[in-house]
A tleap script that builds the chain and sets N, CA, C and O, in Angstrom:
source leaprc.protein.ff14SB
mol = sequence {
  NMET LYS THR PRO VAL MET THR SER PRO LEU
  SER ILE THR ASP THR THR ASP TRP GLY LEU
  ILE PRO THR MET ILE GLU GLY GLU SER HIE
  THR SER GLY LYS LEU LEU HIE LYS GLY PRO
  ASN GLY GLU ASN GLU CYS GLY LEU TRP ILE
  CYS THR PRO GLY LYS TRP ALA CYS HIE VAL
  THR ARG ASP GLU PHE CYS HIE PHE LEU GLN
  GLY ARG ALA THR TYR VAL HIE GLU ASP GLY
  GLU VAL ILE GLU ILE THR PRO ASP THR ALA
  ALA PHE PHE PRO GLN ASP TRP ARG GLY THR
  CYS THR VAL HIE GLU THR VAL LYS LYS VAL
  TYR MET ILE CARG
}
set mol.1.N position { 75.445 229.338 -24.918 }
set mol.1.CA position { 74.140 229.224 -24.287 }
set mol.1.C position { 73.398 230.553 -24.417 }
set mol.1.O position { 73.965 231.617 -24.168 }
set mol.2.N position { 72.149 230.483 -24.803 }
set mol.2.CA position { 71.330 231.693 -24.920 }
set mol.2.C position { 70.788 232.091 -23.548 }
set mol.2.O position { 70.493 231.239 -22.710 }
set mol.3.N position { 70.666 233.379 -23.343 }
set mol.3.CA position { 70.121 233.904 -22.100 }
set mol.3.C position { 68.607 233.728 -22.092 }
set mol.3.O position { 67.936 234.203 -23.008 }
set mol.4.N position { 68.041 233.049 -21.069 }
set mol.4.CA position { 66.585 232.905 -20.987 }
set mol.4.C position { 65.927 234.270 -20.745 }
set mol.4.O position { 66.345 235.009 -19.853 }
set mol.5.N position { 64.920 234.600 -21.522 }
set mol.5.CA position { 64.215 235.877 -21.400 }
set mol.5.C position { 62.712 235.608 -21.468 }
set mol.5.O position { 62.248 234.809 -22.282 }
set mol.6.N position { 61.963 236.286 -20.604 }
set mol.6.CA position { 60.499 236.198 -20.625 }
set mol.6.C position { 59.983 237.607 -20.877 }
set mol.6.O position { 60.095 238.474 -20.010 }
set mol.7.N position { 59.423 237.838 -22.051 }
set mol.7.CA position { 58.905 239.146 -22.422 }
set mol.7.C position { 57.413 239.214 -22.096 }
set mol.7.O position { 56.668 238.281 -22.398 }
set mol.8.N position { 56.981 240.301 -21.490 }
set mol.8.CA position { 55.569 240.543 -21.160 }
set mol.8.C position { 54.923 239.363 -20.438 }
set mol.8.O position { 53.991 238.758 -20.968 }
set mol.9.N position { 55.400 239.023 -19.234 }
set mol.9.CA position { 54.853 237.852 -18.543 }
set mol.9.C position { 53.345 237.919 -18.277 }
set mol.9.O position { 52.695 236.877 -18.196 }
set mol.10.N position { 52.779 239.117 -18.140 }
set mol.10.CA position { 51.329 239.211 -17.929 }
set mol.10.C position { 50.539 238.761 -19.153 }
set mol.10.O position { 49.373 238.383 -19.036 }
set mol.11.N position { 51.167 238.800 -20.326 }
set mol.11.CA position { 50.479 238.430 -21.564 }
set mol.11.C position { 50.586 236.941 -21.888 }
set mol.11.O position { 49.924 236.466 -22.810 }
set mol.12.N position { 51.396 236.209 -21.156 }
set mol.12.CA position { 51.617 234.791 -21.465 }
set mol.12.C position { 50.364 233.974 -21.177 }
set mol.12.O position { 49.787 234.054 -20.092 }
set mol.13.N position { 49.957 233.193 -22.164 }
set mol.13.CA position { 48.778 232.330 -22.011 }
set mol.13.C position { 49.120 230.848 -22.200 }
set mol.13.O position { 48.327 229.988 -21.818 }
set mol.14.N position { 50.270 230.538 -22.774 }
set mol.14.CA position { 50.639 229.135 -23.012 }
set mol.14.C position { 51.381 228.583 -21.786 }
set mol.14.O position { 52.594 228.374 -21.812 }
set mol.15.N position { 50.613 228.357 -20.714 }
set mol.15.CA position { 51.179 227.882 -19.462 }
set mol.15.C position { 50.954 226.380 -19.303 }
set mol.15.O position { 50.148 225.773 -20.009 }
set mol.16.N position { 51.687 225.804 -18.361 }
set mol.16.CA position { 51.570 224.382 -18.040 }
set mol.16.C position { 50.745 224.236 -16.770 }
set mol.16.O position { 50.915 225.007 -15.826 }
set mol.17.N position { 49.854 223.254 -16.741 }
set mol.17.CA position { 49.048 222.966 -15.559 }
set mol.17.C position { 49.954 222.343 -14.503 }
set mol.17.O position { 50.538 221.284 -14.731 }
set mol.18.N position { 50.072 222.999 -13.346 }
set mol.18.CA position { 50.896 222.475 -12.250 }
set mol.18.C position { 50.041 221.895 -11.132 }
set mol.18.O position { 50.573 221.514 -10.089 }
set mol.19.N position { 48.734 221.821 -11.325 }
set mol.19.CA position { 47.854 221.132 -10.385 }
set mol.19.C position { 47.383 221.958 -9.208 }
set mol.19.O position { 47.607 223.166 -9.124 }
set mol.20.N position { 46.714 221.249 -8.293 }
set mol.20.CA position { 46.161 221.883 -7.099 }
set mol.20.C position { 47.225 221.977 -6.019 }
set mol.20.O position { 48.130 221.144 -5.954 }
set mol.21.N position { 47.115 222.995 -5.172 }
set mol.21.CA position { 47.978 223.116 -3.992 }
set mol.21.C position { 47.631 221.926 -3.082 }
set mol.21.O position { 46.456 221.722 -2.777 }
set mol.22.N position { 48.620 221.140 -2.645 }
set mol.22.CA position { 48.311 219.941 -1.855 }
set mol.22.C position { 47.967 220.195 -0.390 }
set mol.22.O position { 47.488 219.282 0.284 }
set mol.23.N position { 48.194 221.399 0.124 }
set mol.23.CA position { 47.987 221.673 1.553 }
set mol.23.C position { 46.819 222.635 1.778 }
set mol.23.O position { 46.896 223.521 2.629 }
set mol.24.N position { 45.746 222.460 1.021 }
set mol.24.CA position { 44.600 223.370 1.083 }
set mol.24.C position { 43.930 223.360 2.456 }
set mol.24.O position { 43.811 222.323 3.108 }
set mol.25.N position { 43.496 224.554 2.869 }
set mol.25.CA position { 42.702 224.740 4.087 }
set mol.25.C position { 41.269 225.082 3.691 }
set mol.25.O position { 40.316 224.564 4.273 }
set mol.26.N position { 41.123 225.970 2.685 }
set mol.26.CA position { 39.803 226.368 2.168 }
set mol.26.C position { 39.895 226.501 0.658 }
set mol.26.O position { 40.880 227.027 0.140 }
set mol.27.N position { 38.882 226.033 -0.052 }
set mol.27.CA position { 38.836 226.168 -1.503 }
set mol.27.C position { 39.751 225.182 -2.208 }
set mol.27.O position { 40.194 224.195 -1.620 }
set mol.28.N position { 40.030 225.464 -3.484 }
set mol.28.CA position { 40.889 224.616 -4.309 }
set mol.28.C position { 41.743 225.502 -5.205 }
set mol.28.O position { 41.376 225.765 -6.350 }
set mol.29.N position { 42.862 225.957 -4.700 }
set mol.29.CA position { 43.760 226.800 -5.495 }
set mol.29.C position { 44.450 225.958 -6.561 }
set mol.29.O position { 45.113 224.964 -6.264 }
set mol.30.N position { 44.278 226.380 -7.798 }
set mol.30.CA position { 44.858 225.694 -8.955 }
set mol.30.C position { 46.064 226.492 -9.429 }
set mol.30.O position { 45.991 227.716 -9.540 }
set mol.31.N position { 47.167 225.816 -9.708 }
set mol.31.CA position { 48.375 226.508 -10.147 }
set mol.31.C position { 48.746 226.123 -11.576 }
set mol.31.O position { 48.459 225.024 -12.052 }
set mol.32.N position { 49.391 227.072 -12.231 }
set mol.32.CA position { 49.932 226.842 -13.570 }
set mol.32.C position { 51.093 227.812 -13.736 }
set mol.32.O position { 51.308 228.685 -12.895 }
set mol.33.N position { 51.832 227.658 -14.811 }
set mol.33.CA position { 52.935 228.573 -15.017 }
set mol.33.C position { 53.770 228.228 -16.223 }
set mol.33.O position { 53.423 227.375 -17.041 }
set mol.34.N position { 54.877 228.923 -16.300 }
set mol.34.CA position { 55.816 228.723 -17.400 }
set mol.34.C position { 57.219 228.828 -16.815 }
set mol.34.O position { 57.583 229.833 -16.205 }
set mol.35.N position { 57.989 227.779 -17.013 }
set mol.35.CA position { 59.361 227.749 -16.525 }
set mol.35.C position { 60.251 228.522 -17.474 }
set mol.35.O position { 60.223 228.295 -18.683 }
set mol.36.N position { 61.046 229.441 -16.930 }
set mol.36.CA position { 62.003 230.189 -17.735 }
set mol.36.C position { 63.356 229.488 -17.725 }
set mol.36.O position { 64.023 229.390 -18.756 }
set mol.37.N position { 63.756 229.002 -16.549 }
set mol.37.CA position { 65.048 228.318 -16.415 }
set mol.37.C position { 64.996 227.384 -15.217 }
set mol.37.O position { 64.392 227.705 -14.193 }
set mol.38.N position { 65.630 226.233 -15.349 }
set mol.38.CA position { 65.803 225.313 -14.227 }
set mol.38.C position { 67.244 224.842 -14.255 }
set mol.38.O position { 67.741 224.425 -15.302 }
set mol.39.N position { 67.927 224.904 -13.103 }
set mol.39.CA position { 69.315 224.464 -13.013 }
set mol.39.C position { 69.439 222.982 -13.355 }
set mol.39.O position { 68.459 222.243 -13.259 }
set mol.40.N position { 70.633 222.540 -13.754 }
set mol.40.CA position { 70.829 221.168 -14.211 }
set mol.40.C position { 70.478 220.107 -13.171 }
set mol.40.O position { 70.085 218.999 -13.536 }
set mol.41.N position { 70.612 220.420 -11.898 }
set mol.41.CA position { 70.268 219.457 -10.849 }
set mol.41.C position { 69.001 219.873 -10.103 }
set mol.41.O position { 68.718 219.366 -9.017 }
set mol.42.N position { 68.242 220.797 -10.688 }
set mol.42.CA position { 67.010 221.269 -10.062 }
set mol.42.C position { 67.237 222.147 -8.845 }
set mol.42.O position { 66.304 222.422 -8.091 }
set mol.43.N position { 68.483 222.592 -8.651 }
set mol.43.CA position { 68.797 223.374 -7.455 }
set mol.43.C position { 68.258 224.788 -7.510 }
set mol.43.O position { 68.137 225.429 -6.465 }
set mol.44.N position { 67.934 225.295 -8.668 }
set mol.44.CA position { 67.339 226.619 -8.778 }
set mol.44.C position { 66.400 226.643 -9.982 }
set mol.44.O position { 66.532 225.855 -10.919 }
set mol.45.N position { 65.458 227.565 -9.923 }
set mol.45.CA position { 64.552 227.729 -11.063 }
set mol.45.C position { 63.921 229.106 -11.006 }
set mol.45.O position { 63.881 229.749 -9.956 }
set mol.46.N position { 63.428 229.547 -12.158 }
set mol.46.CA position { 62.690 230.801 -12.216 }
set mol.46.C position { 61.653 230.696 -13.328 }
set mol.46.O position { 61.780 229.897 -14.256 }
set mol.47.N position { 60.621 231.529 -13.202 }
set mol.47.CA position { 59.571 231.497 -14.196 }
set mol.47.C position { 58.364 232.306 -13.775 }
set mol.47.O position { 58.451 233.201 -12.935 }
set mol.48.N position { 57.235 231.968 -14.378 }
set mol.48.CA position { 55.945 232.605 -14.114 }
set mol.48.C position { 55.065 231.614 -13.372 }
set mol.48.O position { 54.991 230.444 -13.749 }
set mol.49.N position { 54.395 232.073 -12.314 }
set mol.49.CA position { 53.505 231.229 -11.509 }
set mol.49.C position { 52.154 231.909 -11.407 }
set mol.49.O position { 52.076 233.108 -11.141 }
set mol.50.N position { 51.085 231.143 -11.619 }
set mol.50.CA position { 49.716 231.649 -11.556 }
set mol.50.C position { 48.952 230.776 -10.566 }
set mol.50.O position { 49.073 229.552 -10.591 }
set mol.51.N position { 48.165 231.408 -9.694 }
set mol.51.CA position { 47.400 230.657 -8.693 }
set mol.51.C position { 46.025 231.282 -8.501 }
set mol.51.O position { 45.892 232.497 -8.355 }
set mol.52.N position { 45.003 230.425 -8.505 }
set mol.52.CA position { 43.617 230.863 -8.325 }
set mol.52.C position { 43.293 230.957 -6.826 }
set mol.52.O position { 44.048 230.447 -5.998 }
set mol.53.N position { 42.170 231.608 -6.474 }
set mol.53.CA position { 41.836 231.833 -5.071 }
set mol.53.C position { 41.704 230.564 -4.221 }
set mol.53.O position { 41.336 229.490 -4.696 }
set mol.54.N position { 42.025 230.753 -2.941 }
set mol.54.CA position { 41.946 229.700 -1.936 }
set mol.54.C position { 42.907 230.003 -0.806 }
set mol.54.O position { 43.639 230.992 -0.850 }
set mol.55.N position { 42.905 229.147 0.213 }
set mol.55.CA position { 43.787 229.320 1.380 }
set mol.55.C position { 44.487 228.004 1.657 }
set mol.55.O position { 43.866 226.942 1.639 }
set mol.56.N position { 45.806 228.083 1.918 }
set mol.56.CA position { 46.558 226.867 2.199 }
set mol.56.C position { 47.680 227.109 3.180 }
set mol.56.O position { 48.096 228.246 3.407 }
set mol.57.N position { 48.172 226.012 3.765 }
set mol.57.CA position { 49.365 226.056 4.610 }
set mol.57.C position { 50.570 226.154 3.681 }
set mol.57.O position { 50.676 225.416 2.702 }
set mol.58.N position { 51.473 227.074 4.002 }
set mol.58.CA position { 52.613 227.358 3.135 }
set mol.58.C position { 53.920 227.085 3.870 }
set mol.58.O position { 54.139 227.597 4.968 }
set mol.59.N position { 54.787 226.280 3.263 }
set mol.59.CA position { 56.141 226.048 3.785 }
set mol.59.C position { 57.102 226.262 2.632 }
set mol.59.O position { 57.088 225.505 1.661 }
set mol.60.N position { 57.938 227.289 2.731 }
set mol.60.CA position { 58.913 227.603 1.693 }
set mol.60.C position { 60.157 226.753 1.960 }
set mol.60.O position { 60.831 226.938 2.973 }
set mol.61.N position { 60.455 225.830 1.058 }
set mol.61.CA position { 61.544 224.877 1.296 }
set mol.61.C position { 62.910 225.371 0.822 }
set mol.61.O position { 63.940 224.825 1.216 }
set mol.62.N position { 62.918 226.415 -0.035 }
set mol.62.CA position { 64.167 227.038 -0.488 }
set mol.62.C position { 63.908 228.527 -0.632 }
set mol.62.O position { 62.772 228.942 -0.861 }
set mol.63.N position { 64.968 229.343 -0.497 }
set mol.63.CA position { 64.809 230.794 -0.654 }
set mol.63.C position { 64.047 231.099 -1.946 }
set mol.63.O position { 64.322 230.514 -2.994 }
set mol.64.N position { 63.078 232.030 -1.855 }
set mol.64.CA position { 62.304 232.398 -3.045 }
set mol.64.C position { 62.073 233.906 -3.088 }
set mol.64.O position { 61.563 234.500 -2.138 }
set mol.65.N position { 62.459 234.508 -4.209 }
set mol.65.CA position { 62.156 235.911 -4.493 }
set mol.65.C position { 60.962 235.930 -5.437 }
set mol.65.O position { 60.926 235.179 -6.412 }
set mol.66.N position { 59.983 236.789 -5.150 }
set mol.66.CA position { 58.775 236.897 -5.967 }
set mol.66.C position { 58.500 238.355 -6.316 }
set mol.66.O position { 58.644 239.243 -5.476 }
set mol.67.N position { 58.108 238.587 -7.552 }
set mol.67.CA position { 57.581 239.892 -7.946 }
set mol.67.C position { 56.159 239.617 -8.424 }
set mol.67.O position { 55.946 239.045 -9.493 }
set mol.68.N position { 55.194 240.035 -7.613 }
set mol.68.CA position { 53.781 239.812 -7.917 }
set mol.68.C position { 53.325 240.851 -8.928 }
set mol.68.O position { 53.461 242.052 -8.696 }
set mol.69.N position { 52.790 240.394 -10.036 }
set mol.69.CA position { 52.407 241.269 -11.141 }
set mol.69.C position { 50.921 241.597 -11.140 }
set mol.69.O position { 50.508 242.669 -11.583 }
set mol.70.N position { 50.121 240.657 -10.634 }
set mol.70.CA position { 48.665 240.786 -10.741 }
set mol.70.C position { 48.023 240.017 -9.593 }
set mol.70.O position { 48.577 239.032 -9.105 }
set mol.71.N position { 46.846 240.480 -9.165 }
set mol.71.CA position { 46.073 239.777 -8.148 }
set mol.71.C position { 46.302 240.311 -6.749 }
set mol.71.O position { 47.041 241.272 -6.535 }
set mol.72.N position { 45.636 239.650 -5.791 }
set mol.72.CA position { 45.741 240.028 -4.378 }
set mol.72.C position { 45.840 238.770 -3.529 }
set mol.72.O position { 45.142 237.785 -3.772 }
set mol.73.N position { 46.717 238.817 -2.530 }
set mol.73.CA position { 46.881 237.689 -1.616 }
set mol.73.C position { 47.351 238.212 -0.263 }
set mol.73.O position { 47.838 239.337 -0.146 }
set mol.74.N position { 47.193 237.371 0.753 }
set mol.74.CA position { 47.687 237.680 2.091 }
set mol.74.C position { 48.483 236.483 2.581 }
set mol.74.O position { 47.976 235.362 2.633 }
set mol.75.N position { 49.743 236.733 2.943 }
set mol.75.CA position { 50.579 235.720 3.570 }
set mol.75.C position { 50.653 236.061 5.057 }
set mol.75.O position { 50.872 237.219 5.413 }
set mol.76.N position { 50.476 235.074 5.923 }
set mol.76.CA position { 50.579 235.279 7.363 }
set mol.76.C position { 51.613 234.296 7.899 }
set mol.76.O position { 51.411 233.082 7.867 }
set mol.77.N position { 52.730 234.843 8.396 }
set mol.77.CA position { 53.796 234.013 8.964 }
set mol.77.C position { 53.301 233.388 10.263 }
set mol.77.O position { 52.422 233.941 10.924 }
set mol.78.N position { 53.857 232.249 10.628 }
set mol.78.CA position { 53.433 231.576 11.857 }
set mol.78.C position { 53.656 232.439 13.104 }
set mol.78.O position { 53.054 232.167 14.143 }
set mol.79.N position { 54.512 233.478 13.028 }
set mol.79.CA position { 54.697 234.387 14.170 }
set mol.79.C position { 53.687 235.535 14.171 }
set mol.79.O position { 53.716 236.387 15.059 }
set mol.80.N position { 52.776 235.558 13.159 }
set mol.80.CA position { 51.723 236.573 13.106 }
set mol.80.C position { 51.976 237.711 12.133 }
set mol.80.O position { 51.069 238.499 11.866 }
set mol.81.N position { 53.199 237.818 11.589 }
set mol.81.CA position { 53.472 238.876 10.598 }
set mol.81.C position { 52.545 238.714 9.401 }
set mol.81.O position { 52.388 237.610 8.881 }
set mol.82.N position { 51.923 239.822 8.959 }
set mol.82.CA position { 50.993 239.804 7.827 }
set mol.82.C position { 51.646 240.523 6.645 }
set mol.82.O position { 52.132 241.646 6.781 }
set mol.83.N position { 51.650 239.864 5.490 }
set mol.83.CA position { 52.206 240.438 4.266 }
set mol.83.C position { 51.074 240.532 3.251 }
set mol.83.O position { 50.575 239.516 2.766 }
set mol.84.N position { 50.669 241.771 2.932 }
set mol.84.CA position { 49.602 241.986 1.950 }
set mol.84.C position { 50.234 242.102 0.564 }
set mol.84.O position { 51.138 242.909 0.347 }
set mol.85.N position { 49.754 241.298 -0.352 }
set mol.85.CA position { 50.261 241.274 -1.722 }
set mol.85.C position { 49.261 241.970 -2.636 }
set mol.85.O position { 48.081 241.621 -2.660 }
set mol.86.N position { 49.739 242.951 -3.383 }
set mol.86.CA position { 48.962 243.635 -4.410 }
set mol.86.C position { 49.845 243.704 -5.656 }
set mol.86.O position { 51.035 243.398 -5.573 }
set mol.87.N position { 49.298 244.096 -6.803 }
set mol.87.CA position { 50.147 244.178 -8.000 }
set mol.87.C position { 51.382 245.050 -7.769 }
set mol.87.O position { 51.309 246.104 -7.137 }
set mol.88.N position { 52.495 244.593 -8.286 }
set mol.88.CA position { 53.796 245.268 -8.223 }
set mol.88.C position { 54.427 245.205 -6.834 }
set mol.88.O position { 55.182 246.099 -6.452 }
set mol.89.N position { 54.115 244.140 -6.072 }
set mol.89.CA position { 54.749 243.893 -4.785 }
set mol.89.C position { 55.882 242.890 -4.991 }
set mol.89.O position { 55.707 241.876 -5.666 }
set mol.90.N position { 57.037 243.179 -4.408 }
set mol.90.CA position { 58.154 242.236 -4.425 }
set mol.90.C position { 58.372 241.735 -3.005 }
set mol.90.O position { 58.269 242.501 -2.047 }
set mol.91.N position { 58.674 240.449 -2.869 }
set mol.91.CA position { 58.892 239.871 -1.544 }
set mol.91.C position { 59.950 238.776 -1.634 }
set mol.91.O position { 60.092 238.110 -2.660 }
set mol.92.N position { 60.687 238.606 -0.542 }
set mol.92.CA position { 61.657 237.525 -0.428 }
set mol.92.C position { 61.225 236.638 0.727 }
set mol.92.O position { 61.118 237.097 1.864 }
set mol.93.N position { 60.976 235.364 0.434 }
set mol.93.CA position { 60.595 234.394 1.448 }
set mol.93.C position { 61.801 233.485 1.701 }
set mol.93.O position { 62.178 232.711 0.821 }
set mol.94.N position { 62.413 233.567 2.891 }
set mol.94.CA position { 63.589 232.736 3.168 }
set mol.94.C position { 63.215 231.268 3.352 }
set mol.94.O position { 62.076 230.931 3.677 }
set mol.95.N position { 64.196 230.415 3.138 }
set mol.95.CA position { 64.001 228.980 3.347 }
set mol.95.C position { 63.408 228.744 4.734 }
set mol.95.O position { 63.812 229.372 5.713 }
set mol.96.N position { 62.454 227.836 4.798 }
set mol.96.CA position { 61.746 227.433 6.023 }
set mol.96.C position { 60.739 228.459 6.529 }
set mol.96.O position { 60.273 228.359 7.665 }
set mol.97.N position { 60.392 229.463 5.685 }
set mol.97.CA position { 59.284 230.360 6.032 }
set mol.97.C position { 58.026 229.494 6.118 }
set mol.97.O position { 57.775 228.678 5.230 }
set mol.98.N position { 57.245 229.664 7.166 }
set mol.98.CA position { 56.013 228.881 7.349 }
set mol.98.C position { 54.864 229.801 7.734 }
set mol.98.O position { 55.036 230.766 8.478 }
set mol.99.N position { 53.695 229.478 7.210 }
set mol.99.CA position { 52.501 230.238 7.544 }
set mol.99.C position { 51.356 229.810 6.662 }
set mol.99.O position { 51.258 228.648 6.270 }
set mol.100.N position { 50.480 230.765 6.348 }
set mol.100.CA position { 49.367 230.497 5.444 }
set mol.100.C position { 49.382 231.512 4.316 }
set mol.100.O position { 49.907 232.617 4.454 }
set mol.101.N position { 48.800 231.115 3.209 }
set mol.101.CA position { 48.606 232.015 2.077 }
set mol.101.C position { 47.138 231.971 1.704 }
set mol.101.O position { 46.553 230.899 1.552 }
set mol.102.N position { 46.551 233.148 1.559 }
set mol.102.CA position { 45.177 233.265 1.076 }
set mol.102.C position { 45.212 234.095 -0.196 }
set mol.102.O position { 45.572 235.272 -0.169 }
set mol.103.N position { 44.839 233.481 -1.306 }
set mol.103.CA position { 44.744 234.212 -2.575 }
set mol.103.C position { 43.311 234.696 -2.694 }
set mol.103.O position { 42.374 233.898 -2.732 }
set mol.104.N position { 43.147 236.028 -2.753 }
set mol.104.CA position { 41.822 236.644 -2.849 }
set mol.104.C position { 41.407 236.810 -4.309 }
set mol.104.O position { 40.246 236.593 -4.657 }
set mol.105.N position { 42.357 237.195 -5.162 }
set mol.105.CA position { 42.150 237.341 -6.609 }
set mol.105.C position { 43.324 236.650 -7.289 }
set mol.105.O position { 44.459 236.779 -6.831 }
set mol.106.N position { 43.076 235.924 -8.363 }
set mol.106.CA position { 44.124 235.160 -9.033 }
set mol.106.C position { 45.426 235.944 -9.130 }
set mol.106.O position { 45.450 237.087 -9.585 }
set mol.107.N position { 46.504 235.306 -8.693 }
set mol.107.CA position { 47.825 235.920 -8.617 }
set mol.107.C position { 48.692 235.445 -9.777 }
set mol.107.O position { 48.684 234.270 -10.144 }
set mol.108.N position { 49.437 236.387 -10.341 }
set mol.108.CA position { 50.504 236.076 -11.305 }
set mol.108.C position { 51.774 236.681 -10.746 }
set mol.108.O position { 51.802 237.853 -10.369 }
set mol.109.N position { 52.831 235.874 -10.694 }
set mol.109.CA position { 54.108 236.388 -10.204 }
set mol.109.C position { 55.232 235.796 -11.022 }
set mol.109.O position { 55.100 234.707 -11.579 }
set mol.110.N position { 56.342 236.516 -11.095 }
set mol.110.CA position { 57.583 235.943 -11.580 }
set mol.110.C position { 58.404 235.636 -10.338 }
set mol.110.O position { 58.368 236.379 -9.358 }
set mol.111.N position { 59.139 234.541 -10.388 }
set mol.111.CA position { 59.821 234.066 -9.191 }
set mol.111.C position { 61.205 233.523 -9.526 }
set mol.111.O position { 61.514 233.181 -10.667 }
set mol.112.N position { 62.022 233.459 -8.478 }
set mol.112.CA position { 63.334 232.821 -8.540 }
set mol.112.C position { 63.512 232.030 -7.263 }
set mol.112.O position { 63.442 232.591 -6.170 }
set mol.113.N position { 63.742 230.733 -7.386 }
set mol.113.CA position { 63.992 229.845 -6.249 }
set mol.113.C position { 65.443 229.409 -6.312 }
set mol.113.O position { 65.943 229.018 -7.367 }
set mol.114.N position { 66.126 229.484 -5.148 }
set mol.114.CA position { 67.509 229.002 -5.124 }
set mol.114.C position { 67.711 228.018 -4.009 }
set mol.114.O position { 68.815 227.504 -3.832 }
savepdb mol mol.pdb
quit
């Protein structure tokens, strides 16, 4: 088996349309990306995720590590914790994290969901 590798993720333009965020509060955040790897039973995946501006209710259903490469966003946990996202921010969102996400400038991130 070959090792999945994504070189220069900021330069990738051949992405797949993943549609609109279904839990929008304001605007219409559109998502797209490129899958690097998905486990045989869908239990884990990693890749590139791109999202346009907007605000939505966010529920993380499985642990997710993110390294934000580009853009600006604000995540607000339901307990009031505020997480400001800027380029080169890494964050770990545990399973069942709930709150809101506001994308101010289109975000590009590499992620791993387990």
